[in-house]
TIVOGU-226884 format. One record per residue (C-alpha): chain; x, y, z. Coordinates in Angstrom, 3 decimals, always signed. Layout:
SITE,kette,east,north,up
SITE,A,X,Y,Z
...
// end
This chain:
SITE,kette,east,north,up
SITE,A,+24.470,+182.728,+151.715
SITE,A,+24.800,+181.286,+155.329
SITE,A,+21.966,+180.571,+158.011
SITE,A,+23.335,+181.074,+161.904
SITE,A,+22.715,+177.901,+164.105
SITE,A,+22.649,+178.073,+167.862
SITE,A,+25.757,+180.614,+168.207
SITE,A,+26.281,+181.488,+171.519
SITE,A,+23.863,+179.535,+173.318
SITE,A,+24.812,+180.580,+176.717
SITE,A,+23.368,+177.524,+178.246
SITE,A,+25.761,+175.833,+176.989
SITE,A,+28.885,+174.593,+178.856
SITE,A,+32.348,+174.909,+177.651
SITE,A,+33.085,+171.503,+175.745
SITE,A,+29.794,+171.883,+173.859
SITE,A,+30.718,+175.313,+172.976
SITE,A,+33.605,+174.122,+171.436
SITE,A,+31.971,+172.063,+169.314
SITE,A,+29.023,+173.962,+168.343
SITE,A,+30.070,+177.943,+168.705
SITE,A,+29.928,+180.408,+166.027
SITE,A,+28.887,+177.728,+163.422
SITE,A,+27.053,+178.972,+160.164
SITE,A,+26.072,+176.811,+157.500
SITE,A,+25.381,+177.254,+153.472
SITE,A,+22.030,+176.172,+151.886
SITE,A,+23.804,+172.617,+151.286
SITE,A,+23.843,+172.014,+155.163
SITE,A,+27.279,+170.750,+155.771
SITE,A,+27.879,+168.938,+159.079
SITE,A,+31.769,+170.288,+159.427
SITE,A,+32.091,+174.258,+158.604
SITE,A,+33.282,+174.623,+155.204
SITE,A,+36.057,+176.520,+153.971
SITE,A,+35.694,+179.422,+152.067
SITE,A,+38.978,+180.271,+150.147
SITE,A,+37.953,+182.886,+148.640
SITE,A,+40.004,+186.561,+148.179
SITE,A,+36.969,+188.740,+147.695
SITE,A,+33.223,+188.518,+147.351
SITE,A,+30.549,+189.784,+144.138
SITE,A,+27.775,+191.966,+144.657
SITE,A,+24.290,+192.179,+142.776
SITE,A,+24.571,+195.714,+142.291
SITE,A,+26.822,+198.833,+142.497
SITE,A,+24.074,+200.007,+144.981
SITE,A,+25.070,+196.679,+147.202
SITE,A,+28.764,+197.409,+146.742
SITE,A,+28.216,+200.716,+148.273
SITE,A,+26.199,+199.540,+151.241
SITE,A,+28.614,+197.045,+151.857
SITE,A,+31.542,+199.365,+151.914
SITE,A,+30.097,+202.416,+153.579
SITE,A,+28.732,+199.619,+156.712
SITE,A,+25.268,+199.596,+156.075
SITE,A,+25.396,+195.958,+154.617
SITE,A,+27.465,+193.862,+157.326
SITE,A,+28.536,+191.283,+154.802
SITE,A,+32.038,+190.423,+153.846
SITE,A,+34.403,+192.423,+151.628
SITE,A,+37.367,+190.935,+151.086
SITE,A,+38.711,+188.073,+152.962
SITE,A,+42.064,+190.430,+154.161
SITE,A,+39.472,+191.969,+156.056
SITE,A,+37.149,+189.180,+157.385
SITE,A,+36.077,+185.660,+155.910
SITE,A,+33.108,+183.730,+157.029
SITE,A,+35.781,+180.684,+158.060
SITE,A,+37.678,+182.675,+159.932
SITE,A,+34.558,+184.045,+161.284
SITE,A,+33.190,+180.939,+162.666
SITE,A,+36.463,+180.450,+164.732
SITE,A,+36.468,+184.064,+165.776
SITE,A,+32.639,+183.542,+167.251
SITE,A,+33.594,+180.044,+168.674
SITE,A,+36.538,+181.402,+170.913
SITE,A,+35.207,+184.638,+172.057
SITE,A,+32.127,+182.654,+173.305
SITE,A,+34.450,+180.403,+175.064
SITE,A,+36.497,+183.256,+176.475
SITE,A,+33.107,+185.226,+177.510
SITE,A,+34.508,+188.354,+175.278
SITE,A,+32.575,+190.457,+173.376
SITE,A,+34.570,+190.900,+169.910
SITE,A,+37.626,+188.646,+168.690
SITE,A,+39.963,+189.061,+165.604
SITE,A,+42.138,+185.719,+164.118
SITE,A,+45.642,+186.285,+162.784
SITE,A,+48.026,+184.936,+160.953
SITE,A,+50.294,+183.560,+163.999
SITE,A,+50.325,+184.130,+167.738
SITE,A,+53.116,+187.152,+167.399
SITE,A,+50.680,+189.256,+164.949
SITE,A,+48.276,+188.635,+167.751
SITE,A,+50.944,+190.033,+170.603
SITE,A,+52.055,+193.005,+167.935
SITE,A,+48.650,+193.968,+166.961
SITE,A,+47.090,+193.883,+170.515
SITE,A,+50.064,+196.126,+171.955
SITE,A,+50.169,+198.448,+168.354
SITE,A,+46.415,+199.068,+168.414
SITE,A,+46.706,+200.035,+172.141
SITE,A,+49.669,+202.729,+171.866
SITE,A,+50.615,+205.609,+170.019
SITE,A,+53.985,+207.709,+169.465
SITE,A,+54.657,+209.375,+173.120
SITE,A,+53.022,+206.632,+174.944
SITE,A,+54.338,+204.675,+177.779
SITE,A,+54.123,+200.368,+178.121
SITE,A,+55.033,+198.177,+181.061
SITE,A,+55.805,+194.677,+180.375
SITE,A,+56.689,+191.746,+182.642
SITE,A,+60.300,+190.941,+182.206
SITE,A,+59.637,+187.188,+181.573
SITE,A,+58.468,+186.968,+178.204
SITE,A,+58.859,+184.914,+175.467
SITE,A,+61.788,+186.636,+173.214
SITE,A,+59.974,+188.025,+170.459
SITE,A,+57.418,+189.467,+172.727
SITE,A,+60.430,+190.915,+174.673
SITE,A,+61.924,+192.387,+171.309
SITE,A,+58.262,+194.111,+170.211
SITE,A,+58.463,+195.755,+173.601
SITE,A,+62.287,+196.418,+174.145
SITE,A,+63.168,+197.391,+170.474
SITE,A,+59.907,+197.354,+168.162
SITE,A,+57.526,+199.938,+170.427
SITE,A,+60.738,+202.618,+170.736
SITE,A,+61.208,+202.524,+167.107
SITE,A,+57.870,+204.454,+167.143
SITE,A,+58.238,+206.935,+169.575
SITE,A,+56.463,+204.367,+172.218
SITE,A,+58.660,+203.993,+175.753
SITE,A,+58.946,+201.119,+177.535
SITE,A,+59.290,+199.520,+181.203
SITE,A,+60.127,+195.861,+182.238
SITE,A,+59.333,+194.724,+185.469
SITE,A,+59.463,+191.764,+187.996
SITE,A,+55.558,+190.541,+186.808
SITE,A,+55.405,+188.771,+190.358
SITE,A,+56.320,+191.630,+191.847
SITE,A,+53.005,+194.073,+192.147
SITE,A,+55.176,+196.791,+193.930
SITE,A,+57.309,+197.385,+190.588
SITE,A,+54.096,+197.193,+188.387
SITE,A,+53.282,+200.327,+190.392
SITE,A,+56.568,+201.952,+190.680
SITE,A,+56.907,+201.740,+186.919
SITE,A,+53.497,+204.014,+186.362
SITE,A,+54.424,+206.967,+184.220
SITE,A,+50.946,+209.759,+183.428
SITE,A,+51.759,+208.157,+179.489
SITE,A,+51.704,+204.897,+180.960
SITE,A,+48.449,+203.773,+178.164
SITE,A,+49.468,+199.765,+178.121
SITE,A,+50.333,+196.577,+180.415
SITE,A,+51.703,+193.409,+178.663
SITE,A,+51.987,+189.891,+180.870
SITE,A,+52.187,+186.455,+180.219
SITE,A,+51.066,+184.165,+183.005
SITE,A,+52.289,+181.459,+183.400
SITE,A,+55.371,+182.938,+181.729
SITE,A,+57.671,+181.208,+179.289
SITE,A,+59.476,+179.070,+180.153
SITE,A,+59.768,+179.400,+184.105
SITE,A,+55.969,+179.008,+184.771
SITE,A,+55.963,+182.149,+187.185
SITE,A,+52.104,+183.003,+187.432
SITE,A,+51.524,+186.421,+188.183
SITE,A,+48.622,+188.078,+189.899
SITE,A,+46.425,+189.106,+186.980
SITE,A,+43.779,+190.918,+189.293
SITE,A,+46.264,+192.870,+191.210
SITE,A,+47.553,+194.092,+187.922
SITE,A,+44.301,+194.666,+186.508
SITE,A,+43.679,+197.247,+189.179
SITE,A,+46.772,+199.073,+189.041
SITE,A,+45.782,+199.540,+184.961
SITE,A,+42.094,+200.202,+185.834
SITE,A,+43.168,+203.056,+187.721
SITE,A,+45.463,+204.478,+185.771
SITE,A,+43.030,+204.136,+182.322
SITE,A,+45.962,+201.729,+180.631
SITE,A,+44.670,+198.815,+178.533
SITE,A,+46.072,+195.042,+180.214
SITE,A,+46.919,+192.864,+177.731
SITE,A,+47.473,+189.210,+178.863
SITE,A,+48.973,+186.345,+176.992
SITE,A,+47.282,+183.188,+178.195
SITE,A,+48.345,+180.704,+175.750
SITE,A,+50.029,+178.310,+178.721
SITE,A,+47.084,+178.256,+180.855
SITE,A,+44.818,+177.738,+177.863
SITE,A,+40.949,+179.360,+177.977
SITE,A,+39.997,+176.374,+179.683
SITE,A,+42.577,+176.971,+183.136
SITE,A,+42.321,+180.802,+183.337
SITE,A,+39.996,+183.722,+182.492
SITE,A,+41.760,+186.558,+182.328
SITE,A,+38.703,+188.879,+181.604
SITE,A,+37.002,+187.905,+184.438
SITE,A,+39.813,+189.154,+186.498
SITE,A,+39.822,+192.608,+185.063
SITE,A,+42.450,+191.976,+181.597
SITE,A,+41.249,+194.259,+178.571
SITE,A,+42.760,+191.952,+176.037
SITE,A,+43.514,+188.300,+175.852
SITE,A,+45.932,+186.991,+172.884
SITE,A,+46.707,+183.132,+172.141
SITE,A,+49.086,+181.816,+170.018
SITE,A,+45.925,+179.605,+168.267
SITE,A,+49.865,+177.499,+166.684
SITE,A,+50.004,+176.047,+170.416
SITE,A,+47.079,+173.802,+172.234
SITE,A,+44.192,+175.175,+170.269
SITE,A,+45.650,+173.546,+167.146
SITE,A,+47.584,+171.016,+169.369
SITE,A,+48.716,+168.758,+166.160
SITE,A,+51.521,+170.728,+164.698
SITE,A,+49.626,+171.733,+161.644
SITE,A,+49.304,+175.170,+161.316
SITE,A,+50.069,+178.903,+162.632
SITE,A,+47.440,+181.209,+164.395
SITE,A,+46.444,+183.927,+166.658
SITE,A,+43.728,+185.806,+167.959
SITE,A,+43.049,+188.872,+169.906
SITE,A,+39.725,+189.112,+172.283
SITE,A,+38.370,+192.154,+174.148
SITE,A,+35.223,+194.608,+174.042
SITE,A,+33.567,+195.201,+170.756
SITE,A,+34.320,+199.198,+170.663
SITE,A,+37.908,+198.225,+171.127
SITE,A,+38.016,+195.943,+168.592
SITE,A,+35.969,+198.113,+165.813
SITE,A,+37.893,+200.820,+166.121
SITE,A,+41.344,+200.171,+166.714
SITE,A,+41.812,+196.764,+165.991
SITE,A,+39.785,+196.417,+162.675
SITE,A,+41.749,+199.269,+160.951
SITE,A,+44.626,+197.950,+161.661
SITE,A,+44.048,+194.750,+160.528
SITE,A,+42.458,+196.116,+157.245
SITE,A,+45.273,+198.260,+156.291
SITE,A,+48.449,+196.309,+157.773
SITE,A,+47.271,+192.584,+156.725
SITE,A,+47.603,+190.225,+159.536
SITE,A,+44.610,+188.392,+159.049
SITE,A,+44.226,+184.875,+159.296
SITE,A,+43.921,+182.173,+156.629
SITE,A,+40.517,+180.428,+155.721
SITE,A,+42.502,+177.369,+155.837
SITE,A,+43.798,+177.920,+159.122
SITE,A,+40.858,+178.856,+160.780
SITE,A,+39.501,+175.699,+159.169
SITE,A,+42.279,+173.741,+160.983
SITE,A,+41.732,+175.590,+164.057
SITE,A,+37.860,+175.141,+164.750
SITE,A,+38.523,+171.464,+164.425
SITE,A,+41.252,+171.901,+167.087
SITE,A,+38.815,+173.620,+169.291
SITE,A,+36.200,+170.695,+168.986
SITE,A,+38.820,+168.474,+171.259
SITE,A,+40.560,+170.912,+173.229
SITE,A,+39.059,+169.993,+176.371
SITE,A,+39.631,+166.301,+176.110
SITE,A,+43.689,+166.964,+175.130
SITE,A,+44.086,+169.258,+177.661
SITE,A,+42.851,+167.422,+180.422
SITE,A,+44.971,+164.147,+179.183
SITE,A,+48.207,+166.415,+178.960
SITE,A,+47.540,+167.903,+182.649
SITE,A,+47.030,+164.706,+184.083
SITE,A,+50.820,+163.430,+182.388
SITE,A,+52.322,+166.715,+183.185
SITE,A,+51.104,+166.405,+186.911
SITE,A,+52.754,+162.755,+187.100
SITE,A,+56.163,+163.635,+185.338
SITE,A,+56.256,+167.117,+187.634
SITE,A,+56.137,+164.154,+190.873
SITE,A,+58.410,+162.004,+189.592
SITE,A,+61.005,+164.733,+188.596
SITE,A,+60.454,+166.560,+192.143
SITE,A,+62.023,+163.563,+193.606
SITE,A,+65.071,+162.916,+191.230
SITE,A,+68.501,+164.132,+192.514
SITE,A,+69.557,+165.404,+189.387
SITE,A,+67.042,+167.876,+188.809
SITE,A,+67.857,+170.841,+190.753
SITE,A,+64.586,+172.749,+190.353
SITE,A,+61.653,+171.843,+189.600
SITE,A,+58.374,+174.254,+188.315
SITE,A,+54.662,+173.313,+187.933
SITE,A,+52.064,+175.079,+188.584
SITE,A,+49.740,+171.910,+189.770
SITE,A,+52.113,+171.726,+192.990
SITE,A,+51.767,+173.328,+196.474
SITE,A,+56.043,+173.967,+196.315
SITE,A,+54.902,+176.121,+193.051
SITE,A,+56.398,+179.469,+193.740
SITE,A,+53.138,+181.611,+193.583
SITE,A,+50.998,+178.234,+194.927
SITE,A,+48.422,+181.012,+196.428
SITE,A,+48.074,+182.827,+193.198
SITE,A,+47.540,+179.310,+191.060
SITE,A,+44.797,+178.435,+193.598
SITE,A,+43.137,+182.165,+192.979
SITE,A,+43.046,+182.463,+189.688
SITE,A,+43.406,+179.022,+187.786
SITE,A,+41.528,+176.063,+187.696
SITE,A,+44.068,+173.330,+186.672
SITE,A,+47.797,+172.950,+186.730
SITE,A,+49.367,+172.996,+183.144
SITE,A,+50.650,+171.114,+180.215
SITE,A,+53.789,+172.404,+180.735
SITE,A,+56.582,+171.076,+183.112
SITE,A,+60.120,+173.100,+183.751
SITE,A,+62.972,+171.646,+185.359
SITE,A,+66.331,+172.389,+185.808
SITE,A,+68.961,+169.526,+185.413
SITE,A,+72.074,+169.738,+187.684
SITE,A,+75.431,+170.055,+185.607
SITE,A,+74.293,+172.957,+182.902
SITE,A,+74.261,+173.063,+179.309
SITE,A,+75.693,+170.034,+178.992
SITE,A,+74.225,+167.689,+181.265
SITE,A,+70.657,+169.402,+180.137
SITE,A,+72.225,+168.532,+176.166
SITE,A,+73.105,+164.895,+177.543
SITE,A,+69.486,+164.400,+178.898
SITE,A,+67.749,+166.208,+175.938
SITE,A,+69.612,+164.204,+173.387
SITE,A,+68.926,+160.495,+175.125
SITE,A,+65.082,+160.933,+174.890
SITE,A,+63.450,+158.884,+172.040
SITE,A,+59.522,+159.263,+172.999
SITE,A,+59.987,+163.063,+173.599
SITE,A,+61.059,+164.912,+170.589
SITE,A,+63.340,+168.315,+170.675
SITE,A,+61.395,+171.221,+169.407
SITE,A,+60.359,+174.718,+170.087
SITE,A,+57.075,+174.306,+169.687
SITE,A,+54.510,+173.338,+173.134
SITE,A,+51.078,+172.324,+173.311
SITE,A,+51.173,+169.352,+170.334
SITE,A,+49.802,+165.731,+170.775
SITE,A,+53.693,+165.247,+170.762
SITE,A,+55.468,+165.755,+173.946
SITE,A,+58.049,+168.184,+172.971
SITE,A,+61.147,+169.380,+174.898
SITE,A,+63.023,+172.749,+174.605
SITE,A,+66.432,+173.995,+175.904
SITE,A,+65.131,+177.646,+175.879
SITE,A,+69.083,+179.614,+176.881
SITE,A,+70.405,+178.052,+173.298
SITE,A,+66.441,+178.366,+171.377
SITE,A,+63.388,+180.292,+172.254
SITE,A,+65.004,+182.815,+174.825
SITE,A,+68.528,+182.668,+172.967
SITE,A,+68.036,+186.098,+171.492
SITE,A,+67.806,+188.156,+175.067
SITE,A,+71.267,+187.707,+176.031
SITE,A,+72.660,+185.943,+179.235
SITE,A,+72.326,+188.792,+181.683
SITE,A,+68.701,+188.916,+180.903
SITE,A,+68.370,+184.653,+180.977
SITE,A,+70.061,+185.185,+184.519
SITE,A,+67.655,+187.857,+185.713
SITE,A,+64.929,+185.558,+184.774
SITE,A,+66.630,+182.404,+186.097
SITE,A,+66.709,+180.693,+182.841
SITE,A,+70.052,+178.932,+183.842
SITE,A,+71.902,+176.555,+181.223
SITE,A,+70.042,+173.679,+182.912
SITE,A,+66.795,+174.603,+182.109
SITE,A,+64.619,+172.510,+180.269
SITE,A,+60.550,+173.675,+179.361
SITE,A,+58.715,+169.720,+178.568
SITE,A,+55.234,+170.040,+176.711
SITE,A,+53.417,+167.214,+177.507
SITE,A,+51.565,+165.484,+174.558
SITE,A,+49.412,+162.560,+174.463
SITE,A,+51.538,+159.611,+174.654
SITE,A,+51.193,+157.216,+177.486
SITE,A,+52.147,+158.289,+180.515
SITE,A,+53.825,+155.658,+181.545
SITE,A,+56.169,+155.197,+178.149
SITE,A,+56.884,+159.378,+179.012
SITE,A,+58.149,+158.447,+182.529
SITE,A,+59.987,+155.369,+181.041
SITE,A,+61.610,+157.587,+178.710
SITE,A,+62.666,+160.556,+181.086
SITE,A,+63.762,+158.102,+183.796
SITE,A,+65.888,+156.779,+181.082
SITE,A,+67.804,+160.223,+180.087
SITE,A,+68.436,+161.115,+183.809
SITE,A,+70.354,+157.919,+183.913
SITE,A,+72.606,+158.972,+180.711
SITE,A,+73.534,+162.280,+182.694
// end
């Protein structure tokens, strides 16, 4: 048995919500959230079991459906996001797949921005059509393309902002107006902005998804994802999908992610500050032909950034002169910054998207998205920024 604390105190600011929001305690009164590593739950009587299964008793039934530790994570993240309901998933891609699959059926149509993570494009271009759902990819920064792609059977729209890996920023409010006018559901992958720097629901989105593996964990420990939206859609469409297909988050991952949420504001603020310093340094280097950072005035969508984001980013994208060979030489010369396809970690990580995260979309699609062989994606961590700058400067010298 558990007793609720001050879950959802509307007077709490984000940092306090991320420490206390959603917490439930057992009769032992533990300080840290408990991990309920259980598959199922027992009932006092057959009548109690019947009431639990028919919904008269709102308690837990099975950890594939819901679990007390996972529920704490869901309550905390929804309080931060300003959502009415949330469902934790086993990974970020499970969250994206869940959000889209729960929004459409055979015969429907989805519009998505072209600038997507490779696996997200796979869902839109390959997986959905297998189940009779058509999809159209558009330049997300061109609002007229969103309008032109609308069909009578358009039921969902999907985008990342900032995008992976080139950090384009899409006008969420403008896309939300289009989706609202046609009764479609707008799904936003908000992982690069984090819930601290961008609030898609306030901008008109219907659904927000996160790979909690990234900044929310922030220390490279576990996988996780979350889908946030209104209570009716989560209950009627998302919950049956979770119940019958099994993408639910594990209790242990939920506990790790609860610990990550506690320090999220501190980590993201430090990472953003360091990312800004590195971006400013790279902007002045002759061997860098292109620099993209949402915190700078020279960002391609700087006006949109100022309207819808409250901070820059922990991510920096830049292009090295000399293509793949020069980019590899730069990457291999780094010592403090490590090579990995993850991001949002306490450790600074760099990725060559053309040969890793976006290799699967093909050369033609990469060219269309300006993902050249010289592009690198840097996720800035918590190291001393001077050590990172020295590492970058030394690596530039190796080109």
